[in-house]
GUGUVEX-399942 format. One record per residue (C-alpha): residue number from 1; residue in one letter; x, y negated, z negated. Coordinates in Angstrom, 3 decimals, always signed. Layout:
BEGIN
@num NUM, residu A, u X, v Y, w Z $
...
//
This chain:
BEGIN
@num 1, residu X, u -10.552, v -246.591, w -118.909 $
@num 2, residu X, u -12.831, v -249.607, w -119.117 $
@num 3, residu X, u -13.748, v -252.984, w -117.665 $
@num 4, residu X, u -12.850, v -255.972, w -119.818 $
@num 5, residu X, u -15.180, v -258.786, w -118.783 $
@num 6, residu X, u -14.077, v -262.356, w -119.315 $
@num 7, residu X, u -16.968, v -264.084, w -117.540 $
@num 8, residu X, u -20.325, v -263.287, w -115.955 $
@num 9, residu X, u -21.765, v -265.988, w -113.701 $
@num 10, residu X, u -25.194, v -265.408, w -112.139 $
@num 11, residu X, u -24.574, v -261.687, w -111.868 $
@num 12, residu X, u -20.921, v -261.947, w -110.771 $
@num 13, residu X, u -18.552, v -260.050, w -113.087 $
@num 14, residu X, u -15.059, v -261.483, w -113.560 $
@num 15, residu X, u -12.665, v -259.281, w -115.490 $
@num 16, residu X, u -9.975, v -256.607, w -115.467 $
@num 17, residu X, u -10.202, v -252.851, w -114.977 $
@num 18, residu X, u -7.706, v -251.262, w -117.375 $
@num 19, residu X, u -6.628, v -247.949, w -118.845 $
@num 20, residu X, u -6.056, v -245.838, w -115.730 $
@num 21, residu X, u -2.951, v -244.354, w -114.148 $
@num 22, residu X, u +0.356, v -245.355, w -115.703 $
@num 23, residu X, u -1.086, v -248.357, w -117.570 $
@num 24, residu X, u -2.222, v -250.054, w -114.376 $
@num 25, residu X, u -4.834, v -252.794, w -114.264 $
@num 26, residu X, u -6.841, v -254.336, w -111.431 $
@num 27, residu X, u -8.491, v -257.756, w -111.399 $
@num 28, residu X, u -12.209, v -257.749, w -110.628 $
@num 29, residu X, u -13.875, v -258.305, w -108.255 $
@num 30, residu X, u -11.254, v -256.496, w -106.207 $
@num 31, residu X, u -10.653, v -253.929, w -103.512 $
@num 32, residu X, u -8.780, v -250.663, w -103.194 $
@num 33, residu X, u -5.841, v -250.280, w -100.813 $
@num 34, residu X, u -7.132, v -248.337, w -97.795 $
@num 35, residu X, u -5.159, v -245.368, w -96.456 $
@num 36, residu X, u -5.491, v -242.509, w -93.994 $
@num 37, residu X, u -3.726, v -239.302, w -94.991 $
@num 38, residu X, u -2.415, v -241.309, w -97.961 $
@num 39, residu X, u -0.668, v -243.838, w -95.689 $
@num 40, residu X, u -1.762, v -247.378, w -94.835 $
@num 41, residu X, u -2.391, v -247.225, w -91.070 $
@num 42, residu X, u +0.372, v -248.741, w -88.892 $
@num 43, residu X, u +2.590, v -249.587, w -91.906 $
@num 44, residu X, u +5.545, v -247.911, w -93.566 $
@num 45, residu X, u +5.927, v -248.352, w -97.332 $
@num 46, residu X, u +8.758, v -250.864, w -96.786 $
@num 47, residu X, u +6.668, v -252.899, w -94.347 $
@num 48, residu X, u +3.625, v -252.758, w -96.607 $
@num 49, residu X, u +5.585, v -254.124, w -99.546 $
@num 50, residu X, u +6.499, v -257.278, w -97.677 $
@num 51, residu X, u +2.991, v -258.285, w -98.802 $
@num 52, residu X, u +2.611, v -259.684, w -102.304 $
@num 53, residu X, u -0.126, v -258.922, w -104.832 $
@num 54, residu X, u -1.118, v -255.559, w -103.366 $
@num 55, residu X, u -3.987, v -253.739, w -105.134 $
@num 56, residu X, u -2.789, v -251.468, w -107.909 $
@num 57, residu X, u -5.224, v -248.734, w -106.851 $
@num 58, residu X, u -4.768, v -246.820, w -103.583 $
@num 59, residu X, u -7.687, v -244.986, w -102.003 $
@num 60, residu X, u -7.099, v -241.567, w -100.479 $
@num 61, residu X, u -9.879, v -239.559, w -98.855 $
@num 62, residu X, u -10.634, v -235.880, w -99.178 $
@num 63, residu X, u -11.553, v -235.531, w -95.497 $
@num 64, residu X, u -8.027, v -236.521, w -94.403 $
@num 65, residu X, u -6.290, v -234.281, w -96.972 $
@num 66, residu X, u -8.470, v -231.141, w -97.083 $
@num 67, residu X, u -6.885, v -229.561, w -94.019 $
@num 68, residu X, u -3.446, v -229.987, w -95.620 $
@num 69, residu X, u -4.315, v -228.076, w -98.792 $
@num 70, residu X, u -1.659, v -225.409, w -98.115 $
@num 71, residu X, u +1.086, v -228.058, w -97.998 $
@num 72, residu X, u -0.130, v -229.701, w -101.211 $
@num 73, residu X, u -0.418, v -226.299, w -102.873 $
@num 74, residu X, u +3.180, v -225.512, w -101.973 $
@num 75, residu X, u +4.375, v -228.976, w -103.062 $
@num 76, residu X, u +2.507, v -228.830, w -106.402 $
@num 77, residu X, u +3.277, v -232.417, w -107.451 $
@num 78, residu X, u +0.270, v -234.252, w -106.068 $
@num 79, residu X, u -0.331, v -236.623, w -103.188 $
@num 80, residu X, u +1.186, v -239.681, w -104.878 $
@num 81, residu X, u +4.696, v -238.210, w -104.909 $
@num 82, residu X, u +4.167, v -236.378, w -101.615 $
@num 83, residu X, u +3.270, v -239.600, w -99.765 $
@num 84, residu X, u +5.644, v -241.883, w -101.660 $
@num 85, residu X, u +2.872, v -243.946, w -103.250 $
@num 86, residu X, u +5.049, v -245.531, w -105.901 $
@num 87, residu X, u +3.741, v -247.812, w -108.660 $
@num 88, residu X, u +0.062, v -247.317, w -107.839 $
@num 89, residu X, u -2.915, v -245.458, w -109.205 $
@num 90, residu X, u -4.757, v -243.116, w -106.824 $
@num 91, residu X, u -8.520, v -242.974, w -106.298 $
@num 92, residu X, u -9.845, v -240.051, w -104.233 $
@num 93, residu X, u -13.135, v -240.484, w -102.364 $
@num 94, residu X, u -15.022, v -237.979, w -100.289 $
@num 95, residu X, u -15.151, v -239.626, w -96.848 $
@num 96, residu X, u -13.135, v -242.157, w -94.837 $
@num 97, residu X, u -15.148, v -245.421, w -95.025 $
@num 98, residu X, u -13.897, v -246.525, w -91.604 $
@num 99, residu X, u -15.351, v -243.441, w -89.874 $
@num 100, residu X, u -18.986, v -242.433, w -89.446 $
@num 101, residu X, u -19.458, v -238.779, w -90.378 $
@num 102, residu X, u -21.904, v -236.513, w -88.534 $
@num 103, residu X, u -25.069, v -235.901, w -90.538 $
@num 104, residu X, u -27.079, v -232.769, w -91.240 $
@num 105, residu X, u -24.303, v -230.609, w -92.702 $
@num 106, residu X, u -25.287, v -230.623, w -96.382 $
@num 107, residu X, u -26.795, v -227.700, w -98.302 $
@num 108, residu X, u -27.779, v -227.137, w -101.922 $
@num 109, residu X, u -24.323, v -225.677, w -102.596 $
@num 110, residu X, u -22.010, v -227.438, w -100.137 $
@num 111, residu X, u -21.094, v -230.711, w -98.486 $
@num 112, residu X, u -18.948, v -231.085, w -95.363 $
@num 113, residu X, u -15.974, v -233.308, w -94.673 $
@num 114, residu X, u -14.488, v -233.908, w -91.246 $
@num 115, residu X, u -10.766, v -233.763, w -90.627 $
@num 116, residu X, u -8.862, v -233.942, w -87.356 $
@num 117, residu X, u -9.497, v -230.225, w -86.877 $
@num 118, residu X, u -13.258, v -230.440, w -87.340 $
@num 119, residu X, u -15.727, v -229.678, w -90.123 $
@num 120, residu X, u -14.597, v -228.331, w -93.484 $
@num 121, residu X, u -17.308, v -227.030, w -95.796 $
@num 122, residu X, u -16.830, v -227.698, w -99.495 $
@num 123, residu X, u -18.349, v -225.890, w -102.452 $
@num 124, residu X, u -17.937, v -227.505, w -105.865 $
@num 125, residu X, u -15.229, v -224.948, w -106.720 $
@num 126, residu X, u -13.288, v -225.743, w -103.537 $
@num 127, residu X, u -13.808, v -229.476, w -104.065 $
@num 128, residu X, u -12.392, v -229.322, w -107.586 $
@num 129, residu X, u -9.504, v -227.129, w -106.451 $
@num 130, residu X, u -8.602, v -229.834, w -103.917 $
@num 131, residu X, u -8.733, v -232.527, w -106.608 $
@num 132, residu X, u -6.348, v -230.429, w -108.706 $
@num 133, residu X, u -3.917, v -230.343, w -105.765 $
@num 134, residu X, u -4.262, v -234.071, w -105.009 $
@num 135, residu X, u -3.846, v -235.038, w -108.691 $
@num 136, residu X, u -5.542, v -238.446, w -108.483 $
@num 137, residu X, u -6.002, v -240.836, w -111.388 $
@num 138, residu X, u -9.711, v -241.107, w -110.552 $
@num 139, residu X, u -12.029, v -239.351, w -108.138 $
@num 140, residu X, u -15.657, v -239.503, w -107.112 $
@num 141, residu X, u -17.747, v -236.409, w -107.719 $
@num 142, residu X, u -19.202, v -234.374, w -104.864 $
@num 143, residu X, u -22.399, v -235.905, w -103.498 $
@num 144, residu X, u -25.093, v -235.620, w -100.839 $
@num 145, residu X, u -24.643, v -238.930, w -99.025 $
@num 146, residu X, u -26.648, v -238.044, w -95.940 $
@num 147, residu X, u -29.481, v -240.517, w -96.582 $
@num 148, residu X, u -27.921, v -243.808, w -95.486 $
@num 149, residu X, u -29.732, v -243.788, w -92.130 $
@num 150, residu X, u -32.945, v -245.784, w -91.759 $
@num 151, residu X, u -36.284, v -243.933, w -91.811 $
@num 152, residu X, u -34.970, v -241.102, w -94.001 $
@num 153, residu X, u -38.011, v -239.504, w -95.637 $
@num 154, residu X, u -38.758, v -239.924, w -99.326 $
@num 155, residu X, u -38.612, v -236.138, w -99.754 $
@num 156, residu X, u -35.100, v -235.979, w -98.239 $
@num 157, residu X, u -33.918, v -238.870, w -100.414 $
@num 158, residu X, u -35.275, v -237.204, w -103.557 $
@num 159, residu X, u -33.481, v -233.995, w -102.630 $
@num 160, residu X, u -30.220, v -235.903, w -102.115 $
@num 161, residu X, u -30.474, v -237.437, w -105.591 $
@num 162, residu X, u -31.206, v -234.044, w -107.161 $
@num 163, residu X, u -28.323, v -232.386, w -105.303 $
@num 164, residu X, u -25.901, v -235.153, w -106.247 $
@num 165, residu X, u -26.795, v -234.876, w -109.933 $
@num 166, residu X, u -26.418, v -231.079, w -109.781 $
@num 167, residu X, u -23.034, v -231.425, w -108.065 $
@num 168, residu X, u -21.949, v -233.912, w -110.750 $
@num 169, residu X, u -22.903, v -231.524, w -113.551 $
@num 170, residu X, u -20.928, v -228.716, w -111.904 $
@num 171, residu X, u -17.925, v -230.982, w -111.313 $
@num 172, residu X, u -17.936, v -232.113, w -114.950 $
@num 173, residu X, u -18.116, v -228.517, w -116.141 $
@num 174, residu X, u -15.052, v -227.534, w -114.098 $
@num 175, residu X, u -13.322, v -230.843, w -114.786 $
@num 176, residu X, u -12.894, v -230.102, w -118.478 $
@num 177, residu X, u -11.559, v -226.607, w -117.771 $
@num 178, residu X, u -8.700, v -227.679, w -115.498 $
@num 179, residu X, u -5.624, v -229.896, w -115.520 $
@num 180, residu X, u -7.929, v -232.745, w -114.427 $
@num 181, residu X, u -9.263, v -233.288, w -117.931 $
@num 182, residu X, u -7.250, v -236.544, w -118.255 $
@num 183, residu X, u -8.418, v -237.773, w -114.842 $
@num 184, residu X, u -11.337, v -240.209, w -114.552 $
@num 185, residu X, u -14.549, v -239.075, w -112.844 $
@num 186, residu X, u -16.851, v -241.478, w -111.004 $
@num 187, residu X, u -20.488, v -240.415, w -110.700 $
@num 188, residu X, u -22.217, v -241.169, w -107.399 $
@num 189, residu X, u -25.482, v -243.103, w -107.188 $
@num 190, residu X, u -27.616, v -242.136, w -104.188 $
@num 191, residu X, u -31.227, v -242.907, w -103.287 $
@num 192, residu X, u -31.256, v -244.291, w -99.738 $
@num 193, residu X, u -33.416, v -247.401, w -99.416 $
@num 194, residu X, u -36.046, v -246.229, w -101.926 $
@num 195, residu X, u -35.954, v -248.329, w -105.087 $
@num 196, residu X, u -37.443, v -245.703, w -107.415 $
@num 197, residu X, u -34.895, v -243.074, w -106.360 $
@num 198, residu X, u -32.008, v -245.531, w -106.669 $
@num 199, residu X, u -33.052, v -246.390, w -110.228 $
@num 200, residu X, u -33.561, v -242.720, w -111.119 $
@num 201, residu X, u -30.153, v -241.784, w -109.717 $
@num 202, residu X, u -28.425, v -244.625, w -111.594 $
@num 203, residu X, u -30.223, v -243.898, w -114.846 $
@num 204, residu X, u -29.501, v -240.163, w -114.771 $
@num 205, residu X, u -25.877, v -240.605, w -113.691 $
@num 206, residu X, u -25.295, v -243.089, w -116.516 $
@num 207, residu X, u -26.378, v -240.387, w -119.002 $
@num 208, residu X, u -23.447, v -238.189, w -117.938 $
@num 209, residu X, u -19.922, v -238.615, w -119.385 $
@num 210, residu X, u -18.495, v -240.396, w -116.327 $
@num 211, residu X, u -15.861, v -243.132, w -116.291 $
@num 212, residu X, u -17.297, v -245.220, w -113.478 $
@num 213, residu X, u -19.863, v -245.320, w -110.714 $
@num 214, residu X, u -19.788, v -245.101, w -106.925 $
@num 215, residu X, u -22.694, v -246.782, w -105.135 $
@num 216, residu X, u -23.097, v -244.841, w -101.905 $
@num 217, residu X, u -25.423, v -245.140, w -98.917 $
@num 218, residu X, u -25.419, v -248.911, w -98.372 $
@num 219, residu X, u -23.221, v -248.881, w -95.264 $
@num 220, residu X, u -25.944, v -248.824, w -92.604 $
@num 221, residu X, u -25.688, v -251.915, w -90.356 $
@num 222, residu X, u -29.473, v -251.725, w -90.042 $
@num 223, residu X, u -29.959, v -252.400, w -93.770 $
@num 224, residu X, u -30.873, v -256.036, w -94.373 $
@num 225, residu X, u -28.667, v -257.820, w -96.887 $
@num 226, residu X, u -31.715, v -258.901, w -98.878 $
@num 227, residu X, u -32.794, v -255.273, w -99.338 $
@num 228, residu X, u -29.215, v -254.200, w -100.082 $
@num 229, residu X, u -28.971, v -256.881, w -102.750 $
@num 230, residu X, u -32.294, v -255.918, w -104.348 $
@num 231, residu X, u -31.340, v -252.247, w -104.524 $
@num 232, residu X, u -27.864, v -252.916, w -105.922 $
@num 233, residu X, u -29.219, v -255.350, w -108.507 $
@num 234, residu X, u -31.712, v -252.710, w -109.674 $
@num 235, residu X, u -28.965, v -250.060, w -109.814 $
@num 236, residu X, u -26.412, v -252.148, w -111.729 $
@num 237, residu X, u -29.061, v -253.079, w -114.296 $
@num 238, residu X, u -29.100, v -249.389, w -115.294 $
@num 239, residu X, u -25.311, v -249.065, w -115.637 $
@num 240, residu X, u -23.202, v -249.751, w -118.745 $
@num 241, residu X, u -21.336, v -253.044, w -118.675 $
@num 242, residu X, u -17.951, v -251.580, w -119.604 $
@num 243, residu X, u -17.656, v -249.171, w -116.673 $
@num 244, residu X, u -16.575, v -250.130, w -113.118 $
@num 245, residu X, u -18.958, v -250.087, w -110.134 $
@num 246, residu X, u -17.454, v -249.258, w -106.722 $
@num 247, residu X, u -19.507, v -249.960, w -103.597 $
@num 248, residu X, u -18.734, v -247.801, w -100.562 $
@num 249, residu X, u -18.986, v -248.752, w -96.902 $
@num 250, residu X, u -19.358, v -252.548, w -97.253 $
@num 251, residu X, u -16.423, v -254.761, w -96.278 $
@num 252, residu X, u -17.566, v -257.865, w -94.388 $
@num 253, residu X, u -16.731, v -260.988, w -96.427 $
@num 254, residu X, u -20.284, v -262.378, w -96.489 $
@num 255, residu X, u -21.663, v -259.008, w -97.572 $
@num 256, residu X, u -18.942, v -258.633, w -100.212 $
@num 257, residu X, u -19.948, v -261.954, w -101.807 $
@num 258, residu X, u -23.637, v -261.008, w -101.794 $
@num 259, residu X, u -22.874, v -257.643, w -103.418 $
@num 260, residu X, u -20.660, v -259.248, w -106.065 $
@num 261, residu X, u -23.643, v -261.434, w -106.950 $
@num 262, residu X, u -25.622, v -258.196, w -107.396 $
@num 263, residu X, u -23.097, v -256.875, w -109.940 $
@num 264, residu X, u -20.509, v -254.919, w -107.910 $
@num 265, residu X, u -16.882, v -254.840, w -109.114 $
@num 266, residu X, u -14.924, v -252.879, w -106.503 $
@num 267, residu X, u -14.864, v -252.457, w -102.734 $
@num 268, residu X, u -13.005, v -250.252, w -100.277 $
@num 269, residu X, u -10.314, v -252.094, w -98.306 $
@num 270, residu X, u -11.095, v -250.649, w -94.862 $
@num 271, residu X, u -12.282, v -253.866, w -93.158 $
@num 272, residu X, u -8.768, v -255.117, w -92.186 $
@num 273, residu X, u -8.103, v -251.761, w -90.502 $
@num 274, residu X, u -11.321, v -251.969, w -88.475 $
@num 275, residu X, u -10.437, v -255.493, w -87.365 $
@num 276, residu X, u -6.925, v -254.371, w -86.428 $
@num 277, residu X, u -8.291, v -251.498, w -84.330 $
@num 278, residu X, u -10.366, v -254.031, w -82.357 $
@num 279, residu X, u -7.210, v -255.995, w -81.524 $
@num 280, residu X, u -8.406, v -258.892, w -83.649 $
@num 281, residu X, u -7.046, v -261.079, w -86.436 $
@num 282, residu X, u -9.001, v -262.206, w -89.481 $
@num 283, residu X, u -9.280, v -265.978, w -89.460 $
@num 284, residu X, u -12.264, v -266.974, w -91.624 $
@num 285, residu X, u -11.905, v -269.832, w -94.061 $
@num 286, residu X, u -11.976, v -269.080, w -97.783 $
@num 287, residu X, u -10.507, v -272.224, w -99.336 $
@num 288, residu X, u -12.922, v -274.241, w -101.476 $
@num 289, residu X, u -10.468, v -277.049, w -102.255 $
@num 290, residu X, u -12.138, v -280.250, w -101.000 $
@num 291, residu X, u -10.350, v -282.579, w -98.592 $
@num 292, residu X, u -11.014, v -286.246, w -99.516 $
@num 293, residu X, u -11.104, v -287.191, w -95.824 $
@num 294, residu X, u -13.870, v -284.662, w -95.200 $
@num 295, residu X, u -16.196, v -285.682, w -98.040 $
@num 296, residu X, u -19.823, v -285.140, w -97.092 $
@num 297, residu X, u -18.976, v -282.873, w -94.132 $
@num 298, residu X, u -19.292, v -279.097, w -93.995 $
@num 299, residu X, u -15.948, v -277.290, w -94.312 $
@num 300, residu X, u -14.275, v -276.239, w -91.063 $
@num 301, residu X, u -13.391, v -272.672, w -90.280 $
@num 302, residu X, u -9.793, v -271.679, w -89.601 $
@num 303, residu X, u -10.667, v -271.523, w -85.906 $
@num 304, residu X, u -11.910, v -275.124, w -85.998 $
@num 305, residu X, u -8.755, v -276.235, w -87.777 $
@num 306, residu X, u -6.820, v -274.538, w -84.993 $
@num 307, residu X, u -8.975, v -276.271, w -82.374 $
@num 308, residu X, u -11.014, v -273.524, w -80.761 $
@num 309, residu X, u -14.234, v -271.560, w -80.753 $
@num 310, residu X, u -14.365, v -268.066, w -82.234 $
@num 311, residu X, u -14.148, v -265.196, w -79.774 $
@num 312, residu X, u -17.390, v -263.471, w -80.779 $
@num 313, residu X, u -18.467, v -260.694, w -78.442 $
@num 314, residu X, u -21.553, v -258.562, w -78.092 $
@num 315, residu X, u -21.417, v -255.079, w -79.613 $
@num 316, residu X, u -20.203, v -252.269, w -77.448 $
@num 317, residu X, u -20.412, v -248.546, w -78.023 $
@num 318, residu X, u -17.338, v -246.443, w -78.605 $
@num 319, residu X, u -17.014, v -242.744, w -77.911 $
@num 320, residu X, u -18.632, v -241.822, w -81.225 $
@num 321, residu X, u -21.627, v -244.079, w -80.585 $
@num 322, residu X, u -20.609, v -246.565, w -83.306 $
@num 323, residu X, u -20.716, v -250.307, w -82.602 $
@num 324, residu X, u -17.302, v -251.978, w -82.330 $
@num 325, residu X, u -18.492, v -255.487, w -83.101 $
@num 326, residu X, u -16.119, v -258.419, w -83.051 $
@num 327, residu X, u -17.479, v -260.463, w -85.935 $
@num 328, residu X, u -17.516, v -264.181, w -86.657 $
@num 329, residu X, u -14.675, v -263.602, w -89.132 $
@num 330, residu X, u -12.022, v -262.709, w -86.548 $
@num 331, residu X, u -10.415, v -263.803, w -83.281 $
@num 332, residu X, u -10.112, v -261.331, w -80.422 $
@num 333, residu X, u -6.454, v -261.562, w -79.448 $
@num 334, residu X, u -7.008, v -259.434, w -76.371 $
@num 335, residu X, u -8.786, v -262.436, w -74.867 $
@num 336, residu X, u -6.839, v -264.058, w -72.027 $
@num 337, residu X, u -7.133, v -267.478, w -73.691 $
@num 338, residu X, u -4.301, v -266.476, w -76.048 $
@num 339, residu X, u -1.833, v -265.627, w -73.273 $
@num 340, residu X, u -0.111, v -269.011, w -73.623 $
@num 341, residu X, u -1.103, v -269.894, w -77.179 $
@num 342, residu X, u +2.135, v -270.210, w -79.126 $
@num 343, residu X, u +0.660, v -271.059, w -82.518 $
@num 344, residu X, u +0.672, v -268.598, w -85.437 $
@num 345, residu X, u -2.419, v -266.443, w -85.867 $
@num 346, residu X, u -3.597, v -268.672, w -88.732 $
@num 347, residu X, u -1.954, v -271.965, w -89.658 $
@num 348, residu X, u -0.674, v -271.872, w -93.231 $
@num 349, residu X, u -0.733, v -268.070, w -93.559 $
@num 350, residu X, u +2.451, v -266.825, w -95.230 $
@num 351, residu X, u +2.395, v -263.249, w -93.908 $
@num 352, residu X, u +5.343, v -261.945, w -91.856 $
@num 353, residu X, u +3.360, v -262.008, w -88.611 $
@num 354, residu X, u +2.267, v -265.638, w -88.889 $
@num 355, residu X, u +5.710, v -266.708, w -90.075 $
@num 356, residu X, u +7.567, v -265.122, w -87.161 $
@num 357, residu X, u +5.251, v -264.573, w -84.187 $
@num 358, residu X, u +2.616, v -266.310, w -82.104 $
@num 359, residu X, u -0.817, v -265.427, w -80.806 $
@num 360, residu X, u +0.653, v -265.193, w -77.328 $
@num 361, residu X, u +3.160, v -262.562, w -78.475 $
@num 362, residu X, u +0.515, v -260.450, w -80.200 $
@num 363, residu X, u -1.711, v -260.805, w -77.119 $
@num 364, residu X, u +1.186, v -259.535, w -74.991 $
@num 365, residu X, u +1.693, v -256.566, w -77.334 $
@num 366, residu X, u -2.000, v -255.696, w -77.165 $
@num 367, residu X, u -2.388, v -255.821, w -73.387 $
@num 368, residu X, u +0.790, v -253.746, w -72.939 $
@num 369, residu X, u -0.364, v -251.221, w -75.599 $
@num 370, residu X, u +2.722, v -251.686, w -77.761 $
@num 371, residu X, u +2.572, v -250.042, w -81.201 $
@num 372, residu X, u +3.990, v -253.172, w -82.800 $
@num 373, residu X, u +0.653, v -254.927, w -82.200 $
@num 374, residu X, u -1.032, v -252.727, w -84.810 $
@num 375, residu X, u +1.802, v -253.293, w -87.286 $
@num 376, residu X, u +1.661, v -257.084, w -87.053 $
@num 377, residu X, u -2.138, v -257.263, w -87.081 $
@num 378, residu X, u -2.454, v -254.888, w -90.020 $
@num 379, residu X, u +0.040, v -256.974, w -91.990 $
@num 380, residu X, u -1.845, v -260.185, w -91.289 $
@num 381, residu X, u -5.337, v -258.780, w -91.758 $
@num 382, residu X, u -4.447, v -257.117, w -95.064 $
@num 383, residu X, u -2.832, v -260.321, w -96.350 $
@num 384, residu X, u -5.840, v -262.412, w -95.291 $
@num 385, residu X, u -8.358, v -260.024, w -96.849 $
@num 386, residu X, u -6.488, v -259.847, w -100.154 $
@num 387, residu X, u -6.299, v -263.641, w -100.137 $
@num 388, residu X, u -10.082, v -263.724, w -99.785 $
@num 389, residu X, u -10.493, v -261.588, w -102.917 $
@num 390, residu X, u -8.158, v -263.878, w -104.863 $
@num 391, residu X, u -10.253, v -266.840, w -103.722 $
@num 392, residu X, u -13.427, v -264.978, w -104.706 $
@num 393, residu X, u -12.181, v -264.442, w -108.251 $
@num 394, residu X, u -11.081, v -268.058, w -108.511 $
@num 395, residu X, u -14.466, v -269.274, w -107.225 $
@num 396, residu X, u -16.283, v -267.246, w -109.895 $
@num 397, residu X, u -13.909, v -268.562, w -112.551 $
@num 398, residu X, u -14.519, v -272.180, w -111.468 $
@num 399, residu X, u -18.209, v -271.567, w -110.767 $
@num 400, residu X, u -17.727, v -272.523, w -107.112 $
@num 401, residu X, u -19.213, v -269.415, w -105.510 $
@num 402, residu X, u -21.690, v -271.391, w -103.421 $
@num 403, residu X, u -18.848, v -273.447, w -101.967 $
@num 404, residu X, u -16.970, v -270.245, w -101.114 $
@num 405, residu X, u -20.052, v -268.752, w -99.439 $
@num 406, residu X, u -20.399, v -271.890, w -97.325 $
@num 407, residu X, u -16.720, v -271.824, w -96.352 $
@num 408, residu X, u -16.759, v -268.121, w -95.442 $
@num 409, residu X, u -19.965, v -268.195, w -93.386 $
@num 410, residu X, u -19.538, v -271.561, w -91.641 $
@num 411, residu X, u -18.632, v -271.049, w -87.973 $
@num 412, residu X, u -17.788, v -273.746, w -85.433 $
@num 413, residu X, u -19.927, v -276.536, w -86.871 $
@num 414, residu X, u -17.672, v -279.323, w -85.697 $
@num 415, residu X, u -16.075, v -277.773, w -82.626 $
@num 416, residu X, u -12.726, v -279.532, w -83.083 $
@num 417, residu X, u -10.567, v -279.423, w -79.963 $
//
């Protein structure tokens, strides 16, 4: 397993991740296919495969599978066959990136994951036994990721780094004694927002025989992008060039671009699911092809092309206390303005939803709580997000990243009606 780089432009790595699974490869920068309980939310396998160019790596999470260990133990053939994940490699991470886990449940010997039935405590032995049942192609080692909150003390961050390194050593010891010896292990880089601990964690993890790296603890919405970029740049400088770097918990398009500039290769594909759960459709512009008629003018957003202002709302709190923020990158189709809007969600989008249904229809499905709303939105949002990553790779190849950043972050500059 390795990363074959074909171009590096101002920190951005363009290449291919090869040598995992059944001879799969994944273009970089790229994202994993997000699942819950090994299934893409709202979509059957047949519906999912109406989309083209799906990622060749599917992410499953230990927290959604741990409570089903008895079923997997009885089945004995791994989660890929159990869930019908055909023609894909499987990456197993510890937590669901779309869900905020309760903190304060980590000890020197255990970490906790949270399934639908509550907290499940994991020792390294239990963690590795679960990986043996899941049979992934790659998995992240056990880690103390409880330091992503702001104002975490230096002492607590240092302890998290030490625990994570100790967990990694134990995982590697058991890894080579089990049927997982041909499975790739990703070491986890912790360190909160303290530069010295981030560098120490990266440096020490890189000394271990791992196949890739997971950069954890950058998901806090309170972390400024400038600080996030500085920390990631310092971390990636300590990592070998030929091994992949996966960033957890970051999915917004503007943040993805900034992190790619800092040297990140891989992202989790949870952002389309979050947008779908808000009843919204991704609609940000990511084309950098100039229009001769618009020379000298800033590029319009998809909303401007469609003649409207984005439906950006103030954050609200859900039952778990997490903000459900409708971002500048999406349109809120629950809004009454779409009740008689018979255009596709995004003009020019070739997904099934945009080719067959209107905003008014999806609005109707949302306000009547029809399950089909989630299916159509998830199809569109996944297609749009994957299109963004294709555009990102093309922009790096053509050295047009600044143009892409402008297109993605420009909102309602012209206010076309």
